[in-house]
Backbone bond lengths (Angstrom), bond angles and torsions (degrees), N, CA, C in turn:
res aa  C-N    CA-C-N  psi(-1)  N-CA   C-N-CA  omega(-1)  CA-C   N-CA-C  phi
1 M - - - 1.448 - - 1.518 108.32 -
2 K 1.335 117.17 138.08 1.462 122.15 178.12 1.516 109.23 -87.08
3 V 1.348 115.41 131.68 1.456 120.92 179.50 1.532 109.58 -136.85
4 I 1.336 115.00 159.60 1.467 122.10 174.23 1.526 106.72 -108.41
5 L 1.325 116.55 121.75 1.458 120.70 -178.55 1.531 111.01 -73.83
6 K 1.325 115.96 139.67 1.462 122.33 178.28 1.526 112.09 -101.37
7 A 1.326 117.38 -6.85 1.469 122.21 178.94 1.522 108.44 -152.90
8 D 1.321 115.92 161.57 1.465 120.58 174.64 1.519 108.84 -70.90
9 I 1.337 116.45 130.74 1.459 121.36 177.38 1.525 107.15 -126.22
10 K 1.328 115.54 120.16 1.455 121.10 -176.91 1.529 109.91 -59.97
11 G 1.308 116.57 129.72 1.451 122.12 177.75 1.523 113.92 83.03
12 V 1.337 117.79 -6.50 1.467 120.78 -178.23 1.526 110.63 -114.82
13 G 1.334 117.52 -56.19 1.459 120.13 -179.92 1.513 112.32 171.46
14 K 1.327 115.04 -179.58 1.462 122.64 -178.20 1.524 110.54 -99.29
15 K 1.332 115.82 166.95 1.457 122.52 179.18 1.527 110.10 -60.09
16 D 1.334 116.94 143.30 1.468 125.89 179.33 1.527 113.16 64.51
17 E 1.308 118.01 17.69 1.452 122.32 177.07 1.530 108.79 -94.20
18 I 1.323 116.53 141.87 1.466 121.48 177.68 1.526 107.29 -96.01
19 I 1.344 115.82 121.51 1.466 120.05 -178.02 1.525 110.06 -129.39
20 N 1.308 115.57 163.41 1.449 122.33 177.13 1.528 107.63 -114.03
21 V 1.351 116.69 115.70 1.469 121.32 -178.90 1.528 109.80 -130.43
22 S 1.322 116.02 168.48 1.462 120.51 -177.96 1.529 111.10 -69.89
23 D 1.336 115.47 152.13 1.466 121.63 -178.01 1.523 111.68 -60.86
24 G 1.313 117.76 -41.05 1.456 121.47 -178.35 1.527 111.98 -63.53
25 Y 1.317 117.09 -42.52 1.458 122.01 178.98 1.524 110.34 -62.18
26 V 1.335 115.64 -40.46 1.460 120.49 179.34 1.522 110.47 -66.21
27 R 1.335 116.67 -51.65 1.468 121.72 -175.79 1.525 113.05 -65.61
28 N 1.317 116.94 -38.52 1.464 120.76 -172.84 1.530 114.79 -93.81
29 F 1.327 117.43 -21.38 1.464 118.41 -175.54 1.537 112.69 -124.05
30 L 1.336 117.68 -56.86 1.458 120.71 -171.95 1.534 113.31 -69.15
31 F 1.345 117.70 -48.31 1.464 120.18 -178.57 1.526 112.68 -67.83
32 P 1.346 120.20 -47.00 1.474 118.83 -179.47 1.536 113.78 -60.83
33 K 1.337 116.96 -33.67 1.470 120.35 -179.89 1.527 111.96 -90.70
34 K 1.346 116.49 3.31 1.462 123.11 179.52 1.537 111.83 55.55
35 L 1.322 115.60 42.08 1.455 121.34 178.15 1.523 112.10 -94.64
36 A 1.348 116.83 -9.11 1.459 120.64 -178.46 1.522 110.10 -154.17
37 V 1.339 115.34 158.82 1.460 122.23 172.09 1.519 107.76 -127.81
38 E 1.326 115.58 157.07 1.461 120.27 -179.67 1.525 109.70 -65.54
39 A 1.327 116.18 142.62 1.466 121.36 -178.28 1.524 109.92 -87.07
40 N 1.346 116.63 64.43 1.465 120.05 176.11 1.527 109.44 -91.24
41 A 1.331 116.95 179.57 1.466 121.15 -174.77 1.539 112.06 -61.18
42 E 1.327 116.99 -40.88 1.469 120.74 -178.74 1.530 111.63 -64.01
43 N 1.327 116.13 -48.31 1.465 120.33 -179.43 1.527 111.64 -67.89
44 M 1.330 117.66 -33.80 1.470 120.88 177.21 1.536 109.75 -66.22
45 A 1.340 117.13 -38.90 1.460 121.07 179.04 1.537 110.24 -65.67
46 K 1.329 116.96 -40.93 1.466 120.95 177.75 1.529 110.56 -62.26
47 L 1.334 115.70 -43.68 1.466 120.57 179.99 1.524 110.44 -63.03
48 Q 1.333 117.26 -43.06 1.463 121.53 179.28 1.531 110.82 -62.83
49 A 1.331 116.86 -42.88 1.470 120.72 178.84 1.525 110.79 -64.00
50 Q 1.326 115.99 -40.07 1.462 121.18 179.31 1.536 110.33 -63.96
51 N 1.333 117.06 -43.44 1.462 121.13 179.78 1.526 111.39 -66.35
52 D 1.351 116.86 -39.05 1.465 120.39 177.47 1.519 110.62 -63.50
53 S 1.327 116.74 -40.68 1.462 121.63 179.27 1.531 110.86 -63.00
54 K 1.336 116.66 -44.89 1.469 120.54 178.84 1.524 111.08 -62.10
55 K 1.334 116.55 -41.59 1.465 121.13 -179.09 1.525 110.51 -64.91
56 F 1.338 117.06 -42.90 1.462 121.42 179.47 1.526 110.63 -62.14
57 K 1.337 116.40 -44.41 1.465 121.25 -179.84 1.529 110.72 -62.43
58 K 1.333 116.28 -42.66 1.458 121.14 -179.55 1.531 110.87 -65.32
59 D 1.341 116.43 -39.89 1.463 120.67 179.00 1.528 111.39 -64.82
60 T 1.338 116.91 -41.45 1.469 119.23 179.45 1.526 110.84 -66.95
61 E 1.340 117.14 -38.72 1.472 120.16 177.39 1.525 110.42 -63.90
62 R 1.332 117.16 -38.57 1.462 121.27 178.83 1.529 110.45 -63.75
63 E 1.327 117.47 -43.35 1.467 121.44 179.18 1.532 110.93 -63.25
64 E 1.336 116.70 -43.17 1.466 120.15 177.80 1.521 111.04 -62.48
65 A 1.326 116.82 -39.34 1.468 121.02 179.51 1.518 110.58 -65.65
66 K 1.336 117.89 -38.11 1.465 120.91 178.34 1.528 110.77 -64.27
67 K 1.337 116.44 -42.94 1.469 120.23 178.86 1.520 110.83 -63.54
68 L 1.333 116.07 -41.76 1.465 120.67 179.56 1.526 110.76 -65.89
69 A 1.339 117.63 -37.55 1.463 121.25 178.91 1.526 110.68 -63.84
70 E 1.333 117.05 -41.13 1.467 120.49 177.99 1.523 110.51 -64.44
71 K 1.323 116.23 -39.51 1.465 121.16 179.00 1.531 110.69 -66.38
72 M 1.340 116.51 -39.22 1.472 121.42 -177.95 1.516 112.57 -66.21
73 N 1.340 117.30 -31.77 1.458 120.07 -178.24 1.525 112.49 -62.98
74 K 1.335 117.23 -20.65 1.461 121.71 -178.69 1.526 112.75 -97.88
75 I 1.316 117.17 -2.59 1.467 120.99 -173.62 1.526 111.60 -90.49
76 M 1.345 114.21 136.99 1.467 121.27 173.03 1.522 106.44 -117.09
77 L 1.303 116.53 116.77 1.461 122.77 -177.33 1.523 108.82 -96.67
78 K 1.331 117.45 130.12 1.466 120.94 179.78 1.524 109.06 -109.71
79 I 1.338 114.80 126.67 1.463 120.56 178.84 1.524 108.17 -125.79
80 K 1.352 115.72 124.22 1.463 120.94 178.61 1.522 109.02 -94.17
81 V 1.328 115.92 133.57 1.464 122.00 179.40 1.525 109.37 -138.35
82 K 1.323 115.36 164.02 1.468 120.34 174.39 1.527 107.53 -82.29
83 A 1.328 114.96 134.03 1.458 119.07 -178.46 1.526 110.31 -138.31
84 G 1.321 114.18 155.62 1.462 120.20 177.63 1.518 110.70 -82.58
85 E 1.339 116.00 -177.64 1.461 121.08 -176.92 1.524 112.96 -66.91
86 N 1.334 118.14 -31.17 1.459 120.71 -176.31 1.535 112.79 -90.63
87 G 1.325 118.28 13.05 1.460 121.61 177.22 1.512 114.03 86.33
88 K 1.321 117.03 10.36 1.466 121.07 179.44 1.527 108.76 -89.48
89 I 1.323 115.12 135.63 1.467 120.97 -177.07 1.526 110.07 -86.98
90 F 1.328 115.32 141.55 1.465 120.30 172.28 1.528 106.81 -80.74
91 G 1.310 118.08 115.14 1.469 122.23 -176.55 1.510 109.64 88.98
92 G 1.318 117.03 -112.01 1.458 121.48 179.63 1.520 110.24 165.57
93 V 1.312 115.14 169.19 1.457 121.36 177.54 1.521 107.48 -101.51
94 S 1.347 116.31 115.79 1.469 120.99 -176.70 1.526 110.59 -98.26
95 A 1.320 116.10 177.55 1.458 122.36 178.00 1.528 110.56 -63.08
96 K 1.330 117.08 -35.75 1.467 120.95 178.62 1.525 110.53 -65.31
97 D 1.330 117.07 -41.13 1.458 120.92 178.21 1.532 111.31 -61.66
98 I 1.332 115.78 -41.20 1.466 120.61 179.68 1.527 110.68 -66.40
99 A 1.337 117.27 -43.84 1.468 121.39 179.40 1.523 111.08 -63.18
100 D 1.323 117.15 -43.35 1.471 121.29 179.42 1.531 111.12 -64.77
101 A 1.336 117.08 -43.93 1.464 121.20 179.90 1.526 110.60 -65.03
102 F 1.313 116.66 -37.17 1.471 121.13 179.32 1.527 110.53 -64.32
103 E 1.329 115.34 -39.75 1.468 119.47 179.91 1.538 111.07 -69.83
104 T 1.320 117.85 -41.78 1.463 120.07 -177.46 1.535 112.22 -73.31
105 Q 1.316 117.96 -35.92 1.454 120.45 -176.27 1.526 113.79 -84.84
106 H 1.347 117.45 -32.36 1.471 120.29 -173.47 1.532 114.03 -124.62
107 N 1.330 118.13 3.26 1.471 123.37 179.29 1.523 113.58 54.56
108 I 1.323 116.81 34.06 1.463 122.11 175.22 1.518 106.82 -119.77
109 K 1.331 115.74 118.13 1.458 119.88 -177.06 1.529 109.59 -87.75
110 I 1.329 115.71 126.26 1.456 120.94 174.86 1.526 107.98 -128.13
111 D 1.308 115.56 150.80 1.449 121.39 -179.83 1.524 109.29 -80.68
112 K 1.335 116.55 137.65 1.472 119.67 -178.44 1.519 111.58 -63.73
113 K 1.344 117.60 -23.21 1.462 120.56 178.96 1.520 111.78 -72.81
114 K 1.332 116.70 -19.42 1.464 121.45 179.95 1.523 112.08 -82.91
115 V 1.340 116.55 -16.60 1.459 120.85 179.67 1.530 108.21 -76.60
116 D 1.339 115.42 118.58 1.469 121.11 -175.74 1.527 108.90 -92.65
117 L 1.336 114.22 90.23 1.457 121.06 -178.10 1.527 107.29 -119.56
118 K 1.331 116.83 115.89 1.469 120.26 -177.86 1.529 110.76 -61.29
119 E 1.328 115.96 -47.59 1.461 121.93 176.14 1.521 107.72 -149.80
120 T 1.316 116.74 164.15 1.464 119.92 -176.49 1.529 110.61 -62.37
121 I 1.317 115.84 148.39 1.471 121.49 179.28 1.525 107.65 -78.64
122 K 1.329 115.92 124.25 1.457 120.19 -174.47 1.520 113.34 -121.75
123 S 1.341 116.50 17.31 1.458 118.81 177.90 1.525 110.13 -140.31
124 L 1.315 116.00 155.29 1.453 121.30 178.47 1.523 109.68 -74.00
125 G 1.332 116.13 160.04 1.458 120.30 177.44 1.522 111.78 118.71
126 T 1.324 115.15 -170.01 1.460 121.47 -177.41 1.524 110.15 -98.15
127 H 1.322 115.39 131.59 1.459 122.19 179.68 1.525 108.65 -128.46
128 T 1.331 117.66 145.33 1.458 121.95 176.32 1.520 108.46 -98.50
129 V 1.343 115.78 129.41 1.461 121.66 -177.66 1.529 108.84 -123.21
130 S 1.338 116.92 135.30 1.463 122.06 177.47 1.518 110.03 -93.93
131 I 1.344 115.85 143.25 1.462 121.76 177.11 1.519 108.02 -127.64
132 K 1.332 116.51 122.65 1.462 121.33 179.62 1.525 108.68 -79.11
133 L 1.325 116.99 116.17 1.458 121.59 -177.04 1.526 112.73 -98.20
134 F 1.331 116.56 -39.87 1.463 122.51 -177.00 1.517 106.54 -156.95
135 E 1.312 117.60 174.78 1.461 121.28 179.65 1.526 109.58 -59.01
136 G 1.309 116.96 111.71 1.457 121.55 177.27 1.521 115.08 83.76
137 I 1.325 119.12 -2.46 1.470 121.81 -179.83 1.529 108.45 -113.29
138 I 1.332 114.63 118.93 1.462 120.70 -177.49 1.521 108.84 -125.50
139 G 1.323 115.93 128.34 1.457 121.28 176.11 1.519 109.60 -98.39
140 K 1.326 116.18 145.11 1.468 120.34 179.46 1.525 108.66 -118.26
141 I 1.329 115.50 130.90 1.458 120.20 176.11 1.523 108.78 -122.68
142 K 1.322 115.14 154.63 1.461 120.57 176.23 1.514 106.86 -99.86
143 V 1.320 115.83 130.11 1.465 121.81 179.94 1.525 107.11 -112.30
144 D 1.331 115.38 119.34 1.462 121.33 179.28 1.521 107.63 -101.10
145 V 1.312 116.05 109.96 1.469 121.85 -179.14 1.526 107.38 -91.77
146 I 1.351 114.43 118.42 1.465 121.21 -175.81 1.533 109.04 -112.97
147 G 1.316 115.52 136.43 1.450 120.79 179.60 1.504 112.86 -85.67
């Protein structure tokens, strides 16, 4: 019997996958636990509409991320820190500091986990920082650390 899974089942399949399983397994396990529905025309149409909706949402998010990446390439972020006489920073500039400064200076909220910083910035000057916006889309901003 063909069914559409409503949840991930180990060894059987993933959610929203159409599989062919035995009638007994469906009647005795999948249907009573509401883990699957019959793959009839109505349920197939619902699944198709759901997949189209997810694809549309993902495409719009990708387009927004591309626009934001283009905007980020032109941005220069200025962060003031305490520094010693030889240009060494007390502490450092972390991903959280960059995310907070980006939000206060440009009113664009980004998650600190998206800021791709290998290690904290510990020197004055201009540094280029990558920000992961979406799958495969990375924005680059210039961070000017001022003492």
